[in-house]
FIPAZA-421161 format. One record per residue: x, y, z of N, C-alpha, C in turn. Coordinates in steps of 0.02 Angstrom, whole numbers, padded with zeros to 5 digits, always signed. Each point is the difference from the previous one (the first is absolute). Example, Ala and Ser with C-alpha at 12.3 -4.5 7.8 and 13.67 -1.06 7.14 Angstrom:
REM FIPAZA-421161
+00660-00284+00390-00045+00059+00000+00045+00060+00000-00018+00053-00036+00042+00059+00003-00039+00055+00037
REM end
This chain:
REM FIPAZA-421161
-00044-01498+03997+00070-00007+00020+00042-00037-00052-00031-00052-00029+00037-00038-00050+00017+00043-00060-00050+00042-00021+00014+00044-00057+00054+00051+00016-00002+00027+00063+00051+00048+00020+00069-00032+00003+00004-00061+00026+00064-00035+00005+00029-00013-00070-00045-00021-00047+00023-00013-00068+00026+00063-00033-00036+00056+00012+00020+00064-00028+00069+00022+00026+00011-00008+00066+00064+00018+00030+00057-00043-00027-00014-00065-00011+00052-00046-00026+00021+00020-00071-00050+00014-00042+00015+00020-00068+00038+00066-00002-00019+00047+00044+00034+00064+00003+00073-00008+00021+00011-00045+00048+00069-00013+00024+00043-00030-00055-00028-00048-00038+00038-00032-00055+00018+00051-00053-00049+00042-00017+00012+00051-00052+00054+00049+00022-00003+00021+00063+00050+00048+00026+00069-00031+00000+00005-00063+00022+00064-00035+00003+00030-00006-00070-00042-00018-00050+00025-00008-00068+00025+00066-00028-00036+00054+00014+00021+00066-00024+00067+00021+00031+00009-00014+00066+00062+00018+00034+00058-00040-00029-00012-00064-00016+00053-00042-00027+00023+00025-00068-00050+00021-00041+00017+00026-00065+00039+00065+00006-00021+00043+00047+00036+00063+00011+00071-00013+00023+00009-00050+00043+00066-00017+00026+00046-00024-00057-00028-00043-00043+00040-00024-00056+00020+00057-00045-00048+00046-00012+00015+00058-00043+00054+00043+00032-00004+00010+00065+00049+00041+00035+00069-00033-00002+00000-00066+00010+00064-00036-00002+00033+00006-00068-00041-00006-00053+00027+00007-00068+00028+00069-00012-00034+00052+00025+00023+00068-00009+00064+00014+00039+00009-00037+00055+00058+00013+00043+00061-00039-00023-00008-00046-00049+00058-00036-00024+00050+00048-00031+00064-00012+00013+00051+00042-00030+00006-00015-00074+00030+00045-00040+00009-00013-00071+00039-00064-00014+00051-00014+00041+00039-00060-00011-00042-00062+00012-00044+00002+00052-00043-00057+00013-00050-00009-00056-00026+00054-00026-00047-00005-00056+00034-00029-00061+00061+00022-00014+00036-00027-00057+00013-00074+00009+00016-00020+00062+00013-00070+00015-00062-00042-00013-00059+00027+00020-00062-00036-00011-00015-00008-00074+00017+00050-00040-00013-00003-00071+00046-00052-00033+00062-00004+00021+00048-00044-00032-00019-00074+00004-00034-00020+00053-00012-00071+00009-00061-00024-00037-00035+00044-00035-00058-00022-00039+00024-00029-00066-00045-00039-00033+00018-00030-00063+00010+00053-00054-00036+00056+00006+00005+00051-00051+00066+00037+00004+00029+00003+00059+00063+00035+00010+00048-00047+00037+00025-00053-00034+00045-00047+00034+00067+00031+00014+00034-00025+00050+00066+00026+00016+00049-00056+00013+00065+00016+00001+00050-00051+00012+00012-00044-00060+00036-00054+00011+00017-00046-00054-00046-00060+00000-00021-00021-00059-00039-00062-00009+00043-00049-00038+00005-00061+00025+00042-00050-00032-00042-00055-00030+00022-00025-00058-00037-00051-00037+00048-00055-00023-00027-00060-00010+00037-00057-00026-00035-00023-00063+00039-00026-00048-00028-00022-00064-00059-00047+00010-00055+00014-00036-00061-00040-00001-00041+00006+00064+00019+00043+00047-00041+00009+00060-00062+00041-00018-00056-00008+00037-00060+00039-00015+00013+00075+00006-00028+00038-00045+00009+00072+00001-00040+00031+00057+00032+00045+00037-00034+00034+00055-00045+00055-00028-00061+00004+00026-00045+00052-00023+00021+00068+00028+00000+00049-00045+00019+00068+00020-00027+00048-00052-00024+00058+00024-00024+00051-00046+00057+00040-00031+00061-00009+00027+00058+00033-00029+00025-00040-00060+00027+00036-00049+00026-00034-00060+00054-00051+00019-00006-00060-00027+00045-00054+00019+00021-00039-00062+00061+00012-00026+00021-00035-00061+00036-00065+00015-00014-00033+00056+00035-00061+00018-00005-00051-00057+00056-00027-00020+00002-00044-00057+00000-00073+00023-00057-00033-00007-00004-00071+00017+00046-00040-00045+00006+00020-00064+00046-00032-00046+00036+00054-00039+00065+00000+00002+00041+00053-00031+00056-00034-00038-00008-00006-00066+00048-00035-00042+00029+00046-00052+00066-00003-00009+00034+00044-00047+00042-00040-00049-00003+00019-00063+00042-00028-00053+00036+00057-00034+00066+00001+00005+00037+00056-00027+00058-00021-00045+00024+00047-00040+00057-00011-00045+00057+00044+00024+00059-00030+00009+00056+00032+00032+00049+00025-00052+00018+00063+00005+00051+00029-00043+00062+00018+00039+00057-00005-00031+00062+00017+00034+00014+00075+00001+00029+00023+00055+00019+00070+00009+00072+00002+00024+00039+00048-00025+00070+00005+00019+00037-00067-00008-00009-00031-00057+00029-00065-00012+00074+00006-00019+00040-00044+00029+00071-00002-00017+00008-00024-00072+00058+00011-00028+00013-00021-00068-00009-00076-00006-00038-00020-00049-00012-00071-00011-00066-00025+00028-00030+00037+00048-00064-00021+00029-00056+00030-00043-00042-00043-00026-00057+00022-00042-00061-00041+00019-00039+00023+00048-00060-00036+00020-00052+00006-00055-00030-00057-00016-00055-00001-00048-00065+00014+00038-00026+00061-00008-00059+00020+00039-00061-00043-00016-00005-00024-00061-00058-00041-00018+00001-00068+00032+00059-00024+00022+00004-00065+00032+00023+00002+00072+00014+00059+00026+00018+00008+00071-00064+00016+00038-00024-00050+00037-00067+00003+00028+00002+00006+00076-00048+00038+00026-00010+00006+00073-00070-00023+00017-00006-00044+00050-00065-00022+00026-00003+00015+00074-00055+00031+00022-00007+00018+00071-00070-00015+00026-00003-00023+00061-00063-00005+00037+00007+00047+00059-00038+00054-00001+00010+00053+00050-00052+00002+00054+00019+00034+00055-00045+00013+00057-00030-00064+00028+00043-00051+00009-00023-00060+00035-00019+00019+00072+00041+00042+00029-00017+00032+00064+00006+00075-00011-00049+00038+00023+00003+00072-00010-00031+00037+00059+00023+00061+00010-00028+00044+00050-00011+00068-00030-00054+00032+00018-00016+00065-00030-00031+00046+00051+00009+00065-00012-00030+00051+00042-00025+00057-00045-00059+00027+00014-00028+00052-00043+00039+00065+00005+00004+00035-00057+00031+00066-00003-00048+00045-00039-00035+00043+00035-00049+00041-00033-00061-00040-00020-00040+00027-00045-00062-00031-00020+00009-00054-00053+00047+00010-00047+00007-00045-00056+00068-00034-00003+00038+00000+00054+00066-00030-00002+00013-00046+00058+00047-00046-00010+00025-00043+00053+00075-00008-00009+00035-00018+00053+00069-00023-00003-00001-00074+00015+00031-00040-00044-00002-00072+00007+00071-00028+00001+00011-00046+00047+00063-00038+00003-00018-00073-00011+00038-00034-00041-00019-00068-00017+00060-00047-00002-00016-00064-00012+00051-00052-00008-00021-00044-00058+00045-00007-00049-00014-00042-00058+00060-00042-00017-00008-00043-00051+00055-00042-00024+00006+00011-00075+00061-00010-00027+00010+00012-00071+00056-00041-00029-00006-00015-00064+00050-00036-00039+00021+00045-00058+00066+00000-00015+00025+00041-00055+00050-00040-00042-00006+00006-00065+00047-00029-00046+00033+00055-00041+00066+00006+00007+00039+00049-00039+00034-00040-00056-00027+00005-00061+00021-00044-00054+00035+00037-00057+00056-00028-00022+00034+00023-00060-00009-00053-00054-00013+00023-00061-00011-00047-00056+00044+00017-00059+00053+00039+00010+00046+00016-00054+00057-00051-00001+00057+00019-00024+00057-00046-00006+00046+00003+00061-00024+00030+00055+00039+00004+00061-00036-00038+00056+00038-00024+00049-00030-00037+00055+00032+00019+00066-00037-00013+00055+00028+00007+00068+00043-00062+00013+00064+00010+00012+00046-00056+00011+00027+00002+00071-00012-00053+00039+00023-00004+00069+00069-00032+00002+00048+00032+00034+00068-00024+00006+00010-00035+00067+00056-00034+00007+00014-00038+00062+00008+00045+00061+00022+00063-00010+00008+00045+00056-00065+00033+00022-00056-00019-00031-00066+00027+00018-00021+00060-00040+00044+00026-00042-00017+00058-00040-00041-00019-00061-00039+00048-00026-00040-00009-00060+00023+00050-00052+00014-00025-00059+00021+00042-00055-00047-00008-00059+00000+00050-00044-00038-00005-00062+00047-00024-00054-00014-00059-00027+00044-00031-00048-00041-00027-00060+00033-00009-00057-00035-00029-00057-00012-00075+00012-00049-00028-00035-00012-00072+00003+00059-00036-00032+00008-00064+00015+00054-00039-00033-00006+00004-00077+00056-00002-00032+00002+00007-00072-00044-00054-00033-00041+00022-00045-00044-00046-00036-00065-00017+00036-00010+00027+00060-00061-00015+00038-00059+00040-00026-00059-00031+00005-00063+00033-00018-00031+00024+00066+00004+00064+00014-00022+00025+00065-00076+00001+00005-00025-00013+00062-00071+00005+00015-00013+00057+00049+00027-00007+00061-00007+00055+00049+00050-00010+00056+00012+00054+00034+00039-00001+00062-00036+00046+00048-00019-00025+00059-00041+00041+00045+00020-00008+00072-00015+00052+00038+00005-00002+00073-00070+00004+00028-00017-00045+00044-00068-00005+00029+00005+00016+00074-00047+00040+00025-00002+00017+00071-00069-00012+00029-00001-00015+00064-00063-00006+00038+00008+00040+00064-00054+00037+00018+00006+00040+00061-00067+00028+00023+00006+00044+00048-00058+00031+00032-00002+00075-00014-00060+00026-00007-00010+00072-00014-00040+00031+00057+00025+00055+00027-00034+00036+00053-00013+00071-00024-00058+00013-00030-00015+00068-00024-00029+00044+00056+00014+00064-00004-00031+00050+00043-00026+00054-00047-00065-00001-00015-00028+00042-00053-00059+00042+00024-00007+00056-00034-00059+00042+00010-00049-00016-00057-00062-00017+00019-00053-00015-00049-00051+00056+00002-00019+00023-00060-00049+00054-00004-00056-00020-00048-00062+00002+00025-00057-00019-00041-00016+00055-00049-00013-00020-00063-00018+00047-00053-00074-00005-00015-00029-00061+00004-00071-00009-00014-00044+00030+00054-00065+00004-00013-00047+00032+00046-00037-00049+00044-00002-00063-00018-00036-00048+00040+00045-00031+00052-00031-00027+00054+00039-00034+00051+00025-00067-00027+00055-00024+00028+00026-00065-00018+00065+00004-00038+00024-00058-00022+00064-00003-00035-00015+00012-00074-00002+00062-00022-00017+00013-00069+00058+00030-00039+00006+00066-00001+00052+00033-00039+00045+00040+00047+00065-00013-00003+00047+00034+00044+00070-00002-00029+00044+00041+00028+00071-00005-00016+00038-00006+00065+00060-00028-00004+00041-00010+00060+00073+00012-00019+00039+00024+00049+00071+00012-00011+00036-00004+00067+00062-00024-00002+00038-00004+00062+00061-00045-00006+00042-00002+00051+00060-00041-00001-00016-00074+00013+00045-00043-00023-00006-00072+00011+00067-00028+00023-00002-00042+00051+00060-00033+00025-00001-00072-00027+00056-00021-00028+00005-00068-00028+00052-00040+00040-00022-00057+00024+00047-00047+00032+00003-00063-00043+00060-00014-00026+00010-00055-00048+00046-00053+00031-00027-00055+00026+00043-00050+00030+00029-00051-00049-00025-00002-00062+00021-00052-00046+00012+00028-00070+00053-00023-00032+00014+00017-00070+00038-00059-00031-00013-00012-00064+00034-00054-00034+00012+00019-00073+00044-00036-00032+00020+00014-00069-00014-00061-00043-00023+00012-00061-00012-00055-00046+00015+00024-00071+00039-00039-00037+00016+00015-00070-00013-00063-00041-00032+00011-00058-00016-00058-00043+00020+00016-00072+00034-00048-00031+00019+00008-00070+00009-00070-00031+00009-00001-00065+00007-00063-00036+00068-00003-00036+00029-00059+00001+00062-00013-00037-00010-00063-00042+00052-00022-00033-00004-00062-00038-00012-00060+00045+00021+00006+00063-00011-00055+00048-00071-00001+00028-00040+00053-00014-00068+00002+00025-00012+00061+00044-00055-00002+00037-00019+00056+00043+00045+00004+00061+00024+00060+00014+00043+00012+00058-00035+00047+00049+00002-00019+00065-00031+00041+00052+00051+00012+00055+00012+00062+00016+00044+00018+00055-00041+00032+00056+00008-00025+00061-00038+00026+00057+00046+00015+00058-00021+00048+00041+00037+00016+00062-00047+00034+00048-00002-00025+00062-00044+00028+00052+00037+00041+00052+00063+00013-00011+00040+00037+00050+00028+00063-00033-00038+00053+00005+00019+00063-00031+00010+00054+00053+00040+00050-00017+00008+00059+00043-00047+00054-00027-00051+00016+00039-00051+00048-00023-00021+00044+00059-00034+00054-00015-00023+00046+00052-00067-00025+00029+00000-00017+00063-00059-00029+00031-00052+00052+00020+00022+00060+00018-00046+00053+00022+00009+00060-00046-00054+00020-00033+00001+00059-00043-00065+00039+00010-00001+00062-00024-00059+00043+00007-00015+00031-00068-00064+00001-00018-00022+00031-00061-00062+00042+00011-00032+00020-00054-00062+00039+00003-00048-00029-00050-00064-00001+00019-00052-00028-00043-00060+00046-00006-00034-00004-00056-00061+00038-00011-00049-00043-00040-00064+00010+00011-00051-00039-00036-00063+00041-00009-00037-00017-00052-00064+00032-00014-00050-00055-00016-00053-00005+00040-00048-00055-00005-00069+00027-00015-00034-00032-00047-00069+00017-00018-00042-00063+00007-00044-00001+00051-00044-00057+00012+00038-00066+00002+00055-00002+00036+00037-00062+00012+00053-00017-00051+00005+00037-00055+00050-00013-00051+00040+00063-00012+00066-00008-00010+00040+00060-00010+00071-00014-00021+00040+00052+00004+00070-00004-00020+00043+00023+00059+00064-00021-00001+00045+00021+00053+00070+00010-00028+00040+00037+00038+00069+00014-00019+00043-00004+00063+00060-00028-00009+00048-00004+00056+00069+00021-00025+00037+00029+00046+00070+00016-00015+00041-00018+00061+00052-00040-00011+00046-00020+00054+00070+00021-00021+00027+00053+00031+00066+00025-00021+00058-00042+00024-00013-00048+00045+00054-00042+00026+00018-00056-00050+00063-00020+00000+00022-00054-00044-00025-00067+00023-00017-00042-00047-00024-00068+00017+00056-00041+00029+00058+00002-00030+00058-00039+00022+00047+00043+00044+00037-00033+00043+00053+00032+00037+00054+00018-00050+00013+00065-00010+00045+00021-00053+00073-00018+00014+00016-00024+00060+00067-00026+00012+00010-00068-00034-00056-00032-00018+00003-00066-00030-00033-00005-00068-00035+00051-00021-00036-00005-00064-00012+00067-00032-00025+00000-00061-00013+00063-00036-00058+00037+00031+00002+00066-00006-00054+00040+00029-00058+00006-00049-00061-00003+00026-00060+00018-00036-00057+00005+00050-00038+00053-00007-00060+00010+00040-00060-00005-00047-00061+00008+00026-00058-00017-00040-00059+00048+00008-00043-00001-00049-00066+00031+00002-00050-00051-00027-00062+00004+00024-00052-00048-00020-00063+00036-00020-00031-00021-00054-00065+00024-00022-00044-00061-00009-00062+00003+00029-00041-00059-00005-00074+00012+00015-00036-00055+00005-00071+00000+00012-00014-00027+00070-00054+00025+00031-00017-00020+00068-00074-00016+00003-00015-00055+00036-00069-00018+00016-00008+00007+00075-00047+00042+00021-00011+00014+00071-00075-00005+00014-00022-00059+00025-00071-00011+00011-00015-00012+00073
REM end
């Protein structure tokens, strides 16, 4: 009897296990295509939706290509475009510094692409080093004027600080997973809450410095940016067709930037 009881128990367990497996198989076959697609999307290999990151936060593990930049630093040289008469930016001394993607969100597009929206900060110096300077008048306007007679000019510059919000498409070119070789292109929104003017020259009385922190400038502008990165190092280009200054109060000039980028 004991042997018979043991045999019946084992047979019951085996039958129950087989039925459970058949039920799971049937349930899987009965899933609609939309349900199946939904199940695929939530896996690490096929992530969906937006993933958000903060600077220096641990990288999330994913089998999908992820070019999240823990450190994204740019050094660029600014050239003038559509400059009014008298405005001559010195591209070798007009510098842009940016720390990008402090906060970023991304979503996959296809197998080798993502769309990324980010938030960064940047500093820009628009510098003239010829015999002309930015001169601020009492009515708030800025004109391009020569230095005082007999003065030894050094520079006259407008400095801005602001935030950059890029919306770019990134496409991986390399074959291995990770942040290796890719290009990116897309629009960028610039919000500039601060601008100031500084001019420095020498006369017989000594060094002269003129400063002003109250300028009329365009706080919100839109441009386009592109970059090409190879193993964390690369080049980038930007073009901003909007004028830096409010043209009701100052000369018109827009800018383009060419520079180097570190993205690790």
